[in-house]
All heavy atoms as atom14 arrays in JSON, in Angstrom:
{
  "sequence": "MKKQRGLVDVEKVPSEKGPPRKVYSLNAQGRECLEEFWRTWSFLAERLEQLRKGGK",
  "atom14_mask": [
    [1, 1, 1, 1, 1, 1, 1, 1, 0, 0, 0, 0, 0, 0],
    [1, 1, 1, 1, 1, 1, 1, 1, 1, 0, 0, 0, 0, 0],
    [1, 1, 1, 1, 1, 1, 1, 1, 1, 0, 0, 0, 0, 0],
    [1, 1, 1, 1, 1, 1, 1, 1, 1, 0, 0, 0, 0, 0],
    [1, 1, 1, 1, 1, 1, 1, 1, 1, 1, 1, 0, 0, 0],
    [1, 1, 1, 1, 0, 0, 0, 0, 0, 0, 0, 0, 0, 0],
    [1, 1, 1, 1, 1, 1, 1, 1, 0, 0, 0, 0, 0, 0],
    [1, 1, 1, 1, 1, 1, 1, 0, 0, 0, 0, 0, 0, 0],
    [1, 1, 1, 1, 1, 1, 1, 1, 0, 0, 0, 0, 0, 0],
    [1, 1, 1, 1, 1, 1, 1, 0, 0, 0, 0, 0, 0, 0],
    [1, 1, 1, 1, 1, 1, 1, 1, 1, 0, 0, 0, 0, 0],
    [1, 1, 1, 1, 1, 1, 1, 1, 1, 0, 0, 0, 0, 0],
    [1, 1, 1, 1, 1, 1, 1, 0, 0, 0, 0, 0, 0, 0],
    [1, 1, 1, 1, 1, 1, 1, 0, 0, 0, 0, 0, 0, 0],
    [1, 1, 1, 1, 1, 1, 0, 0, 0, 0, 0, 0, 0, 0],
    [1, 1, 1, 1, 1, 1, 1, 1, 1, 0, 0, 0, 0, 0],
    [1, 1, 1, 1, 1, 1, 1, 1, 1, 0, 0, 0, 0, 0],
    [1, 1, 1, 1, 0, 0, 0, 0, 0, 0, 0, 0, 0, 0],
    [1, 1, 1, 1, 1, 1, 1, 0, 0, 0, 0, 0, 0, 0],
    [1, 1, 1, 1, 1, 1, 1, 0, 0, 0, 0, 0, 0, 0],
    [1, 1, 1, 1, 1, 1, 1, 1, 1, 1, 1, 0, 0, 0],
    [1, 1, 1, 1, 1, 1, 1, 1, 1, 0, 0, 0, 0, 0],
    [1, 1, 1, 1, 1, 1, 1, 0, 0, 0, 0, 0, 0, 0],
    [1, 1, 1, 1, 1, 1, 1, 1, 1, 1, 1, 1, 0, 0],
    [1, 1, 1, 1, 1, 1, 0, 0, 0, 0, 0, 0, 0, 0],
    [1, 1, 1, 1, 1, 1, 1, 1, 0, 0, 0, 0, 0, 0],
    [1, 1, 1, 1, 1, 1, 1, 1, 0, 0, 0, 0, 0, 0],
    [1, 1, 1, 1, 1, 0, 0, 0, 0, 0, 0, 0, 0, 0],
    [1, 1, 1, 1, 1, 1, 1, 1, 1, 0, 0, 0, 0, 0],
    [1, 1, 1, 1, 0, 0, 0, 0, 0, 0, 0, 0, 0, 0],
    [1, 1, 1, 1, 1, 1, 1, 1, 1, 1, 1, 0, 0, 0],
    [1, 1, 1, 1, 1, 1, 1, 1, 1, 0, 0, 0, 0, 0],
    [1, 1, 1, 1, 1, 1, 0, 0, 0, 0, 0, 0, 0, 0],
    [1, 1, 1, 1, 1, 1, 1, 1, 0, 0, 0, 0, 0, 0],
    [1, 1, 1, 1, 1, 1, 1, 1, 1, 0, 0, 0, 0, 0],
    [1, 1, 1, 1, 1, 1, 1, 1, 1, 0, 0, 0, 0, 0],
    [1, 1, 1, 1, 1, 1, 1, 1, 1, 1, 1, 0, 0, 0],
    [1, 1, 1, 1, 1, 1, 1, 1, 1, 1, 1, 1, 1, 1],
    [1, 1, 1, 1, 1, 1, 1, 1, 1, 1, 1, 0, 0, 0],
    [1, 1, 1, 1, 1, 1, 1, 0, 0, 0, 0, 0, 0, 0],
    [1, 1, 1, 1, 1, 1, 1, 1, 1, 1, 1, 1, 1, 1],
    [1, 1, 1, 1, 1, 1, 0, 0, 0, 0, 0, 0, 0, 0],
    [1, 1, 1, 1, 1, 1, 1, 1, 1, 1, 1, 0, 0, 0],
    [1, 1, 1, 1, 1, 1, 1, 1, 0, 0, 0, 0, 0, 0],
    [1, 1, 1, 1, 1, 0, 0, 0, 0, 0, 0, 0, 0, 0],
    [1, 1, 1, 1, 1, 1, 1, 1, 1, 0, 0, 0, 0, 0],
    [1, 1, 1, 1, 1, 1, 1, 1, 1, 1, 1, 0, 0, 0],
    [1, 1, 1, 1, 1, 1, 1, 1, 0, 0, 0, 0, 0, 0],
    [1, 1, 1, 1, 1, 1, 1, 1, 1, 0, 0, 0, 0, 0],
    [1, 1, 1, 1, 1, 1, 1, 1, 1, 0, 0, 0, 0, 0],
    [1, 1, 1, 1, 1, 1, 1, 1, 0, 0, 0, 0, 0, 0],
    [1, 1, 1, 1, 1, 1, 1, 1, 1, 1, 1, 0, 0, 0],
    [1, 1, 1, 1, 1, 1, 1, 1, 1, 0, 0, 0, 0, 0],
    [1, 1, 1, 1, 0, 0, 0, 0, 0, 0, 0, 0, 0, 0],
    [1, 1, 1, 1, 0, 0, 0, 0, 0, 0, 0, 0, 0, 0],
    [1, 1, 1, 1, 1, 1, 1, 1, 1, 0, 0, 0, 0, 0]
  ],
  "atom14_positions": [
    [[4.37, -4.82, 7.87], [4.88, -3.52, 7.37], [5.98, -3.91, 6.25], [6.63, -4.93, 6.33], [5.59, -2.83, 8.52], [6.07, -1.44, 8.19], [4.89, -0.2, 7.7], [3.69, -0.27, 8.92], [0.0, 0.0, 0.0], [0.0, 0.0, 0.0], [0.0, 0.0, 0.0], [0.0, 0.0, 0.0], [0.0, 0.0, 0.0], [0.0, 0.0, 0.0]],
    [[6.02, -3.08, 5.27], [6.9, -3.38, 4.14], [8.22, -2.62, 4.25], [8.93, -2.36, 3.24], [6.22, -2.99, 2.85], [4.93, -3.78, 2.62], [5.21, -5.24, 2.49], [3.94, -5.98, 2.28], [4.17, -7.42, 2.38], [0.0, 0.0, 0.0], [0.0, 0.0, 0.0], [0.0, 0.0, 0.0], [0.0, 0.0, 0.0], [0.0, 0.0, 0.0]],
    [[8.69, -2.33, 5.49], [9.92, -1.69, 5.68], [11.05, -2.5, 5.12], [11.97, -1.95, 4.49], [10.1, -1.45, 7.18], [11.39, -0.76, 7.54], [11.5, -0.58, 9.03], [12.84, -0.09, 9.44], [13.0, 0.06, 10.9], [0.0, 0.0, 0.0], [0.0, 0.0, 0.0], [0.0, 0.0, 0.0], [0.0, 0.0, 0.0], [0.0, 0.0, 0.0]],
    [[11.05, -3.78, 5.23], [12.1, -4.64, 4.81], [12.23, -4.62, 3.27], [13.29, -4.86, 2.75], [11.86, -6.12, 5.25], [11.98, -6.29, 6.74], [10.65, -6.03, 7.48], [9.65, -5.71, 6.81], [10.63, -6.07, 8.8], [0.0, 0.0, 0.0], [0.0, 0.0, 0.0], [0.0, 0.0, 0.0], [0.0, 0.0, 0.0], [0.0, 0.0, 0.0]],
    [[11.15, -4.37, 2.58], [11.22, -4.31, 1.11], [11.53, -2.96, 0.59], [11.56, -2.71, -0.59], [9.89, -4.8, 0.56], [9.65, -6.27, 0.82], [8.37, -6.84, 0.31], [8.04, -6.46, -1.07], [6.79, -6.48, -1.55], [5.81, -7.01, -0.81], [6.53, -6.15, -2.77], [0.0, 0.0, 0.0], [0.0, 0.0, 0.0], [0.0, 0.0, 0.0]],
    [[11.71, -1.97, 1.5], [12.12, -0.65, 1.05], [11.0, 0.18, 0.46], [11.22, 1.03, -0.31], [0.0, 0.0, 0.0], [0.0, 0.0, 0.0], [0.0, 0.0, 0.0], [0.0, 0.0, 0.0], [0.0, 0.0, 0.0], [0.0, 0.0, 0.0], [0.0, 0.0, 0.0], [0.0, 0.0, 0.0], [0.0, 0.0, 0.0], [0.0, 0.0, 0.0]],
    [[9.73, -0.11, 0.91], [8.58, 0.55, 0.31], [8.15, 1.78, 1.15], [7.36, 2.6, 0.7], [7.38, -0.42, 0.14], [7.71, -1.62, -0.73], [6.43, -2.55, -0.71], [8.18, -1.22, -2.07], [0.0, 0.0, 0.0], [0.0, 0.0, 0.0], [0.0, 0.0, 0.0], [0.0, 0.0, 0.0], [0.0, 0.0, 0.0], [0.0, 0.0, 0.0]],
    [[8.67, 1.84, 2.37], [8.34, 2.97, 3.27], [9.57, 3.57, 3.83], [10.59, 2.93, 4.0], [7.36, 2.53, 4.44], [6.04, 1.97, 3.93], [8.09, 1.48, 5.31], [0.0, 0.0, 0.0], [0.0, 0.0, 0.0], [0.0, 0.0, 0.0], [0.0, 0.0, 0.0], [0.0, 0.0, 0.0], [0.0, 0.0, 0.0], [0.0, 0.0, 0.0]],
    [[9.42, 4.89, 4.19], [10.48, 5.55, 4.96], [9.98, 5.64, 6.4], [8.8, 5.79, 6.7], [10.67, 6.93, 4.4], [11.29, 6.87, 3.0], [12.02, 5.92, 2.67], [11.0, 7.85, 2.19], [0.0, 0.0, 0.0], [0.0, 0.0, 0.0], [0.0, 0.0, 0.0], [0.0, 0.0, 0.0], [0.0, 0.0, 0.0], [0.0, 0.0, 0.0]],
    [[10.91, 5.59, 7.33], [10.57, 5.65, 8.74], [11.28, 6.85, 9.35], [12.5, 7.1, 9.1], [11.11, 4.37, 9.49], [10.73, 4.47, 11.02], [10.5, 3.12, 8.88], [0.0, 0.0, 0.0], [0.0, 0.0, 0.0], [0.0, 0.0, 0.0], [0.0, 0.0, 0.0], [0.0, 0.0, 0.0], [0.0, 0.0, 0.0], [0.0, 0.0, 0.0]],
    [[10.54, 7.63, 10.1], [11.1, 8.86, 10.74], [10.68, 8.79, 12.25], [9.56, 8.46, 12.56], [10.51, 10.08, 10.11], [11.0, 11.32, 10.66], [10.36, 12.53, 9.99], [9.57, 12.38, 9.06], [10.6, 13.66, 10.46], [0.0, 0.0, 0.0], [0.0, 0.0, 0.0], [0.0, 0.0, 0.0], [0.0, 0.0, 0.0], [0.0, 0.0, 0.0]],
    [[11.6, 9.08, 13.07], [11.29, 9.16, 14.52], [10.93, 10.62, 14.84], [11.71, 11.56, 14.54], [12.47, 8.7, 15.36], [12.63, 7.21, 15.31], [13.65, 6.75, 16.37], [13.72, 5.27, 16.33], [14.65, 4.71, 17.34], [0.0, 0.0, 0.0], [0.0, 0.0, 0.0], [0.0, 0.0, 0.0], [0.0, 0.0, 0.0], [0.0, 0.0, 0.0]],
    [[9.73, 10.81, 15.43], [9.2, 12.1, 15.73], [9.13, 12.27, 17.24], [8.56, 11.32, 17.89], [7.86, 12.34, 15.08], [7.28, 13.67, 15.38], [7.97, 12.15, 13.55], [0.0, 0.0, 0.0], [0.0, 0.0, 0.0], [0.0, 0.0, 0.0], [0.0, 0.0, 0.0], [0.0, 0.0, 0.0], [0.0, 0.0, 0.0], [0.0, 0.0, 0.0]],
    [[9.58, 13.32, 17.84], [9.5, 13.51, 19.27], [8.01, 13.42, 19.73], [7.12, 13.87, 19.06], [10.05, 14.88, 19.55], [10.86, 15.24, 18.32], [10.25, 14.45, 17.17], [0.0, 0.0, 0.0], [0.0, 0.0, 0.0], [0.0, 0.0, 0.0], [0.0, 0.0, 0.0], [0.0, 0.0, 0.0], [0.0, 0.0, 0.0], [0.0, 0.0, 0.0]],
    [[7.82, 12.85, 20.88], [6.47, 12.72, 21.45], [6.42, 13.6, 22.76], [7.38, 13.68, 23.46], [6.23, 11.24, 21.81], [5.0, 11.12, 22.46], [0.0, 0.0, 0.0], [0.0, 0.0, 0.0], [0.0, 0.0, 0.0], [0.0, 0.0, 0.0], [0.0, 0.0, 0.0], [0.0, 0.0, 0.0], [0.0, 0.0, 0.0], [0.0, 0.0, 0.0]],
    [[5.26, 14.19, 22.96], [5.08, 14.97, 24.17], [5.19, 14.05, 25.41], [5.64, 14.51, 26.47], [3.72, 15.7, 24.19], [3.66, 16.79, 23.17], [2.31, 17.54, 23.14], [1.56, 17.39, 24.2], [1.97, 18.14, 22.14], [0.0, 0.0, 0.0], [0.0, 0.0, 0.0], [0.0, 0.0, 0.0], [0.0, 0.0, 0.0], [0.0, 0.0, 0.0]],
    [[4.71, 12.85, 25.3], [4.77, 11.89, 26.39], [5.41, 10.62, 25.92], [4.95, 10.03, 24.97], [3.39, 11.61, 26.92], [2.66, 12.79, 27.48], [1.21, 12.46, 27.99], [0.55, 13.67, 28.5], [-0.81, 13.37, 28.9], [0.0, 0.0, 0.0], [0.0, 0.0, 0.0], [0.0, 0.0, 0.0], [0.0, 0.0, 0.0], [0.0, 0.0, 0.0]],
    [[6.47, 10.19, 26.59], [7.06, 8.9, 26.24], [8.15, 9.03, 25.17], [8.59, 10.11, 24.82], [0.0, 0.0, 0.0], [0.0, 0.0, 0.0], [0.0, 0.0, 0.0], [0.0, 0.0, 0.0], [0.0, 0.0, 0.0], [0.0, 0.0, 0.0], [0.0, 0.0, 0.0], [0.0, 0.0, 0.0], [0.0, 0.0, 0.0], [0.0, 0.0, 0.0]],
    [[8.51, 7.86, 24.67], [9.65, 7.81, 23.69], [9.19, 8.41, 22.3], [7.96, 8.56, 22.08], [9.93, 6.33, 23.55], [8.65, 5.66, 23.95], [8.01, 6.55, 24.96], [0.0, 0.0, 0.0], [0.0, 0.0, 0.0], [0.0, 0.0, 0.0], [0.0, 0.0, 0.0], [0.0, 0.0, 0.0], [0.0, 0.0, 0.0], [0.0, 0.0, 0.0]],
    [[10.14, 8.67, 21.43], [9.79, 9.19, 20.11], [8.91, 8.16, 19.34], [8.97, 7.01, 19.6], [11.13, 9.25, 19.41], [12.22, 9.31, 20.47], [11.58, 8.54, 21.61], [0.0, 0.0, 0.0], [0.0, 0.0, 0.0], [0.0, 0.0, 0.0], [0.0, 0.0, 0.0], [0.0, 0.0, 0.0], [0.0, 0.0, 0.0], [0.0, 0.0, 0.0]],
    [[8.04, 8.7, 18.57], [7.1, 7.86, 17.75], [7.75, 7.63, 16.37], [8.34, 8.44, 15.78], [5.76, 8.57, 17.54], [5.12, 9.06, 18.82], [4.51, 7.87, 19.54], [3.95, 8.45, 20.81], [3.14, 7.77, 21.54], [2.84, 6.52, 21.27], [2.69, 8.28, 22.63], [0.0, 0.0, 0.0], [0.0, 0.0, 0.0], [0.0, 0.0, 0.0]],
    [[7.46, 6.4, 15.86], [7.89, 6.11, 14.48], [6.75, 6.5, 13.53], [5.56, 6.11, 13.77], [8.17, 4.6, 14.35], [9.42, 4.15, 14.96], [9.74, 2.72, 14.69], [11.04, 2.25, 15.31], [11.25, 0.82, 15.11], [0.0, 0.0, 0.0], [0.0, 0.0, 0.0], [0.0, 0.0, 0.0], [0.0, 0.0, 0.0], [0.0, 0.0, 0.0]],
    [[7.07, 7.27, 12.52], [6.08, 7.63, 11.5], [6.48, 7.01, 10.18], [7.64, 7.2, 9.71], [6.03, 9.2, 11.39], [5.0, 9.59, 10.28], [5.59, 9.8, 12.69], [0.0, 0.0, 0.0], [0.0, 0.0, 0.0], [0.0, 0.0, 0.0], [0.0, 0.0, 0.0], [0.0, 0.0, 0.0], [0.0, 0.0, 0.0], [0.0, 0.0, 0.0]],
    [[5.6, 6.27, 9.56], [5.89, 5.57, 8.34], [5.19, 6.33, 7.2], [4.08, 6.78, 7.37], [5.32, 4.12, 8.36], [5.99, 3.28, 9.48], [5.54, 3.28, 10.75], [7.11, 2.46, 9.13], [6.15, 2.48, 11.71], [7.73, 1.68, 10.07], [7.23, 1.68, 11.39], [7.88, 0.94, 12.33], [0.0, 0.0, 0.0], [0.0, 0.0, 0.0]],
    [[5.87, 6.45, 6.08], [5.31, 7.06, 4.88], [5.83, 6.31, 3.63], [6.92, 5.8, 3.61], [5.66, 8.53, 4.82], [7.05, 8.72, 4.79], [0.0, 0.0, 0.0], [0.0, 0.0, 0.0], [0.0, 0.0, 0.0], [0.0, 0.0, 0.0], [0.0, 0.0, 0.0], [0.0, 0.0, 0.0], [0.0, 0.0, 0.0], [0.0, 0.0, 0.0]],
    [[4.91, 6.2, 2.68], [5.34, 5.57, 1.39], [6.4, 6.38, 0.72], [6.3, 7.62, 0.67], [4.16, 5.45, 0.49], [3.13, 4.33, 0.75], [1.97, 4.45, -0.24], [3.74, 3.03, 0.7], [0.0, 0.0, 0.0], [0.0, 0.0, 0.0], [0.0, 0.0, 0.0], [0.0, 0.0, 0.0], [0.0, 0.0, 0.0], [0.0, 0.0, 0.0]],
    [[7.38, 5.74, 0.18], [8.37, 6.4, -0.62], [8.02, 6.13, -2.11], [6.94, 5.57, -2.4], [9.83, 5.93, -0.3], [9.99, 4.43, -0.47], [9.35, 3.82, -1.26], [10.91, 3.93, 0.31], [0.0, 0.0, 0.0], [0.0, 0.0, 0.0], [0.0, 0.0, 0.0], [0.0, 0.0, 0.0], [0.0, 0.0, 0.0], [0.0, 0.0, 0.0]],
    [[8.81, 6.59, -3.05], [8.54, 6.53, -4.47], [8.36, 5.01, -4.91], [7.36, 4.73, -5.62], [9.63, 7.16, -5.29], [0.0, 0.0, 0.0], [0.0, 0.0, 0.0], [0.0, 0.0, 0.0], [0.0, 0.0, 0.0], [0.0, 0.0, 0.0], [0.0, 0.0, 0.0], [0.0, 0.0, 0.0], [0.0, 0.0, 0.0], [0.0, 0.0, 0.0]],
    [[9.14, 4.13, -4.39], [9.0, 2.72, -4.68], [7.72, 2.13, -4.11], [7.04, 1.35, -4.77], [10.23, 1.95, -4.14], [10.24, 0.48, -4.59], [11.46, -0.27, -4.06], [12.34, 0.31, -3.45], [11.53, -1.55, -4.29], [0.0, 0.0, 0.0], [0.0, 0.0, 0.0], [0.0, 0.0, 0.0], [0.0, 0.0, 0.0], [0.0, 0.0, 0.0]],
    [[7.36, 2.6, -2.91], [6.09, 2.13, -2.28], [4.89, 2.61, -3.11], [3.93, 1.92, -3.21], [0.0, 0.0, 0.0], [0.0, 0.0, 0.0], [0.0, 0.0, 0.0], [0.0, 0.0, 0.0], [0.0, 0.0, 0.0], [0.0, 0.0, 0.0], [0.0, 0.0, 0.0], [0.0, 0.0, 0.0], [0.0, 0.0, 0.0], [0.0, 0.0, 0.0]],
    [[4.95, 3.86, -3.57], [3.78, 4.41, -4.36], [3.65, 3.61, -5.68], [2.55, 3.34, -6.08], [4.01, 5.89, -4.63], [3.71, 6.74, -3.41], [3.67, 8.22, -3.68], [5.03, 8.75, -4.09], [5.98, 9.1, -3.22], [5.74, 9.08, -1.93], [7.09, 9.56, -3.64], [0.0, 0.0, 0.0], [0.0, 0.0, 0.0], [0.0, 0.0, 0.0]],
    [[4.81, 3.3, -6.3], [4.74, 2.48, -7.53], [4.13, 1.09, -7.24], [3.3, 0.66, -7.99], [6.14, 2.29, -8.1], [6.74, 3.48, -8.75], [8.1, 3.28, -9.27], [8.53, 2.09, -9.51], [8.87, 4.24, -9.42], [0.0, 0.0, 0.0], [0.0, 0.0, 0.0], [0.0, 0.0, 0.0], [0.0, 0.0, 0.0], [0.0, 0.0, 0.0]],
    [[4.51, 0.47, -6.16], [4.0, -0.83, -5.75], [2.51, -0.71, -5.5], [1.73, -1.63, -5.94], [4.73, -1.32, -4.55], [4.31, -3.05, -4.09], [0.0, 0.0, 0.0], [0.0, 0.0, 0.0], [0.0, 0.0, 0.0], [0.0, 0.0, 0.0], [0.0, 0.0, 0.0], [0.0, 0.0, 0.0], [0.0, 0.0, 0.0], [0.0, 0.0, 0.0]],
    [[2.09, 0.33, -4.84], [0.65, 0.51, -4.57], [-0.17, 0.73, -5.84], [-1.25, 0.14, -6.0], [0.43, 1.7, -3.59], [-0.98, 1.95, -3.14], [-1.53, 0.79, -2.37], [-1.05, 3.23, -2.22], [0.0, 0.0, 0.0], [0.0, 0.0, 0.0], [0.0, 0.0, 0.0], [0.0, 0.0, 0.0], [0.0, 0.0, 0.0], [0.0, 0.0, 0.0]],
    [[0.38, 1.53, -6.77], [-0.32, 1.76, -8.03], [-0.43, 0.43, -8.8], [-1.5, 0.14, -9.35], [0.52, 2.77, -8.84], [0.36, 4.16, -8.36], [1.21, 5.17, -9.08], [1.77, 4.81, -10.16], [1.43, 6.25, -8.6], [0.0, 0.0, 0.0], [0.0, 0.0, 0.0], [0.0, 0.0, 0.0], [0.0, 0.0, 0.0], [0.0, 0.0, 0.0]],
    [[0.6, -0.39, -8.8], [0.58, -1.7, -9.46], [-0.5, -2.58, -8.79], [-1.26, -3.29, -9.47], [1.93, -2.38, -9.45], [1.92, -3.75, -10.05], [1.56, -3.77, -11.51], [1.77, -2.77, -12.24], [0.98, -4.8, -12.0], [0.0, 0.0, 0.0], [0.0, 0.0, 0.0], [0.0, 0.0, 0.0], [0.0, 0.0, 0.0], [0.0, 0.0, 0.0]],
    [[-0.55, -2.58, -7.46], [-1.56, -3.33, -6.77], [-2.97, -2.91, -7.21], [-3.85, -3.77, -7.49], [-1.43, -3.15, -5.23], [-2.62, -3.63, -4.51], [-2.76, -4.98, -4.23], [-3.68, -2.76, -4.11], [-3.88, -5.44, -3.53], [-4.85, -3.26, -3.45], [-4.96, -4.59, -3.18], [0.0, 0.0, 0.0], [0.0, 0.0, 0.0], [0.0, 0.0, 0.0]],
    [[-3.25, -1.62, -7.27], [-4.57, -1.13, -7.66], [-4.91, -1.5, -9.12], [-6.05, -1.82, -9.45], [-4.77, 0.35, -7.39], [-4.91, 0.62, -5.91], [-4.14, 1.42, -5.14], [-5.94, 0.16, -5.03], [-4.59, 1.42, -3.82], [-5.67, 0.63, -3.76], [-7.04, -0.71, -5.24], [-6.5, 0.32, -2.68], [-7.83, -1.05, -4.15], [-7.6, -0.5, -2.9]],
    [[-3.88, -1.42, -10.0], [-4.15, -1.87, -11.4], [-4.56, -3.37, -11.41], [-5.51, -3.73, -12.11], [-2.92, -1.66, -12.28], [-2.75, -0.19, -12.68], [-1.69, -0.08, -13.74], [-0.32, -0.43, -13.27], [0.48, 0.41, -12.68], [0.17, 1.69, -12.48], [1.71, 0.0, -12.28], [0.0, 0.0, 0.0], [0.0, 0.0, 0.0], [0.0, 0.0, 0.0]],
    [[-3.83, -4.19, -10.69], [-4.18, -5.62, -10.64], [-5.53, -5.84, -9.98], [-6.3, -6.63, -10.51], [-3.06, -6.36, -9.86], [-1.81, -6.13, -10.42], [-3.3, -7.85, -9.73], [0.0, 0.0, 0.0], [0.0, 0.0, 0.0], [0.0, 0.0, 0.0], [0.0, 0.0, 0.0], [0.0, 0.0, 0.0], [0.0, 0.0, 0.0], [0.0, 0.0, 0.0]],
    [[-5.78, -5.14, -8.89], [-7.04, -5.31, -8.23], [-8.19, -4.92, -9.13], [-9.21, -5.65, -9.17], [-7.06, -4.45, -6.9], [-8.4, -4.6, -6.22], [-9.4, -3.71, -6.28], [-8.79, -5.68, -5.37], [-10.45, -4.19, -5.5], [-10.08, -5.39, -4.96], [-8.19, -6.8, -5.02], [-10.79, -6.27, -4.15], [-8.89, -7.67, -4.19], [-10.21, -7.42, -3.75]],
    [[-8.09, -3.79, -9.87], [-9.15, -3.31, -10.76], [-9.4, -4.39, -11.84], [-10.56, -4.71, -12.14], [-8.79, -1.98, -11.42], [-8.71, -1.01, -10.43], [0.0, 0.0, 0.0], [0.0, 0.0, 0.0], [0.0, 0.0, 0.0], [0.0, 0.0, 0.0], [0.0, 0.0, 0.0], [0.0, 0.0, 0.0], [0.0, 0.0, 0.0], [0.0, 0.0, 0.0]],
    [[-8.33, -4.93, -12.39], [-8.42, -6.01, -13.42], [-9.25, -7.2, -12.85], [-10.2, -7.7, -13.44], [-7.07, -6.41, -13.88], [-7.07, -7.58, -14.85], [-7.38, -7.4, -16.2], [-6.83, -8.82, -14.39], [-7.41, -8.48, -17.05], [-6.86, -9.96, -15.24], [-7.16, -9.79, -16.54], [0.0, 0.0, 0.0], [0.0, 0.0, 0.0], [0.0, 0.0, 0.0]],
    [[-8.8, -7.7, -11.68], [-9.48, -8.81, -11.07], [-10.93, -8.49, -10.72], [-11.81, -9.33, -10.94], [-8.73, -9.28, -9.82], [-7.36, -9.86, -9.99], [-6.66, -10.11, -8.73], [-7.53, -11.22, -10.77], [0.0, 0.0, 0.0], [0.0, 0.0, 0.0], [0.0, 0.0, 0.0], [0.0, 0.0, 0.0], [0.0, 0.0, 0.0], [0.0, 0.0, 0.0]],
    [[-11.19, -7.38, -10.17], [-12.56, -6.93, -9.79], [-13.46, -6.95, -11.0], [-14.6, -7.41, -10.95], [-12.54, -5.58, -9.08], [0.0, 0.0, 0.0], [0.0, 0.0, 0.0], [0.0, 0.0, 0.0], [0.0, 0.0, 0.0], [0.0, 0.0, 0.0], [0.0, 0.0, 0.0], [0.0, 0.0, 0.0], [0.0, 0.0, 0.0], [0.0, 0.0, 0.0]],
    [[-12.97, -6.4, -12.13], [-13.78, -6.33, -13.36], [-14.11, -7.78, -13.86], [-15.22, -8.06, -14.24], [-13.04, -5.6, -14.45], [-12.92, -4.09, -14.23], [-12.02, -3.45, -15.27], [-11.72, -4.04, -16.33], [-11.64, -2.3, -15.0], [0.0, 0.0, 0.0], [0.0, 0.0, 0.0], [0.0, 0.0, 0.0], [0.0, 0.0, 0.0], [0.0, 0.0, 0.0]],
    [[-13.1, -8.65, -13.81], [-13.33, -10.01, -14.26], [-14.3, -10.77, -13.34], [-15.14, -11.53, -13.79], [-11.99, -10.8, -14.36], [-10.98, -10.29, -15.34], [-11.64, -10.09, -16.71], [-10.7, -9.5, -17.65], [-10.67, -8.19, -17.94], [-11.41, -7.34, -17.29], [-9.8, -7.7, -18.81], [0.0, 0.0, 0.0], [0.0, 0.0, 0.0], [0.0, 0.0, 0.0]],
    [[-14.17, -10.54, -12.06], [-15.09, -11.18, -11.12], [-16.53, -10.71, -11.32], [-17.49, -11.45, -11.26], [-14.64, -10.93, -9.66], [-13.39, -11.7, -9.2], [-12.88, -11.22, -7.89], [-13.64, -13.21, -9.24], [0.0, 0.0, 0.0], [0.0, 0.0, 0.0], [0.0, 0.0, 0.0], [0.0, 0.0, 0.0], [0.0, 0.0, 0.0], [0.0, 0.0, 0.0]],
    [[-16.66, -9.41, -11.6], [-18.0, -8.88, -11.83], [-18.59, -9.45, -13.1], [-19.76, -9.79, -13.13], [-17.96, -7.33, -11.94], [-19.26, -6.71, -12.13], [-20.19, -6.86, -10.9], [-19.77, -7.17, -9.85], [-21.4, -6.68, -11.14], [0.0, 0.0, 0.0], [0.0, 0.0, 0.0], [0.0, 0.0, 0.0], [0.0, 0.0, 0.0], [0.0, 0.0, 0.0]],
    [[-17.78, -9.67, -14.16], [-18.24, -10.31, -15.38], [-18.71, -11.75, -15.05], [-19.74, -12.17, -15.59], [-17.13, -10.31, -16.39], [-16.86, -8.96, -16.98], [-15.66, -8.98, -17.97], [-15.0, -10.04, -18.15], [-15.39, -7.85, -18.59], [0.0, 0.0, 0.0], [0.0, 0.0, 0.0], [0.0, 0.0, 0.0], [0.0, 0.0, 0.0], [0.0, 0.0, 0.0]],
    [[-17.88, -12.48, -14.3], [-18.3, -13.85, -13.97], [-19.59, -13.85, -13.11], [-20.46, -14.68, -13.32], [-17.17, -14.51, -13.17], [-15.95, -14.87, -13.99], [-14.83, -15.36, -13.02], [-16.25, -15.95, -15.0], [0.0, 0.0, 0.0], [0.0, 0.0, 0.0], [0.0, 0.0, 0.0], [0.0, 0.0, 0.0], [0.0, 0.0, 0.0], [0.0, 0.0, 0.0]],
    [[-19.73, -12.89, -12.21], [-20.92, -12.86, -11.4], [-22.22, -12.64, -12.26], [-23.23, -13.16, -11.96], [-20.82, -11.7, -10.37], [-21.94, -11.67, -9.34], [-21.79, -10.53, -8.37], [-22.04, -9.24, -9.0], [-23.3, -8.77, -9.21], [-24.37, -9.42, -8.78], [-23.49, -7.57, -9.73], [0.0, 0.0, 0.0], [0.0, 0.0, 0.0], [0.0, 0.0, 0.0]],
    [[-22.04, -11.85, -13.28], [-23.14, -11.6, -14.2], [-23.33, -12.68, -15.24], [-24.18, -12.55, -16.07], [-22.94, -10.23, -14.9], [-23.05, -9.07, -13.94], [-22.88, -7.71, -14.64], [-23.01, -6.56, -13.68], [-22.82, -5.23, -14.34], [0.0, 0.0, 0.0], [0.0, 0.0, 0.0], [0.0, 0.0, 0.0], [0.0, 0.0, 0.0], [0.0, 0.0, 0.0]],
    [[-22.49, -13.68, -15.22], [-22.65, -14.81, -16.12], [-21.95, -14.64, -17.46], [-22.13, -15.42, -18.36], [0.0, 0.0, 0.0], [0.0, 0.0, 0.0], [0.0, 0.0, 0.0], [0.0, 0.0, 0.0], [0.0, 0.0, 0.0], [0.0, 0.0, 0.0], [0.0, 0.0, 0.0], [0.0, 0.0, 0.0], [0.0, 0.0, 0.0], [0.0, 0.0, 0.0]],
    [[-21.17, -13.57, -17.59], [-20.48, -13.36, -18.85], [-19.1, -14.0, -18.9], [-18.67, -14.75, -18.01], [0.0, 0.0, 0.0], [0.0, 0.0, 0.0], [0.0, 0.0, 0.0], [0.0, 0.0, 0.0], [0.0, 0.0, 0.0], [0.0, 0.0, 0.0], [0.0, 0.0, 0.0], [0.0, 0.0, 0.0], [0.0, 0.0, 0.0], [0.0, 0.0, 0.0]],
    [[-18.39, -13.78, -19.96], [-17.04, -14.33, -20.11], [-16.02, -13.22, -20.17], [-16.29, -12.13, -20.56], [-16.89, -15.19, -21.28], [-17.73, -16.51, -21.12], [-17.55, -17.38, -22.28], [-18.32, -18.67, -22.1], [-18.05, -19.67, -23.1], [0.0, 0.0, 0.0], [0.0, 0.0, 0.0], [0.0, 0.0, 0.0], [0.0, 0.0, 0.0], [0.0, 0.0, 0.0]]
  ]
}
């Protein structure tokens, strides 16, 4: 979990049975990090596909 890096917000929500549940959601910084990950992943995936097809 990326709680330590400040990428998610944590909220305790009452539970019908047992202790409150922790609910994690991406915050603005987490969304930015995820978008950067997908940009990097797309770049790498495109290059790997080019290599697989024998191109440069």
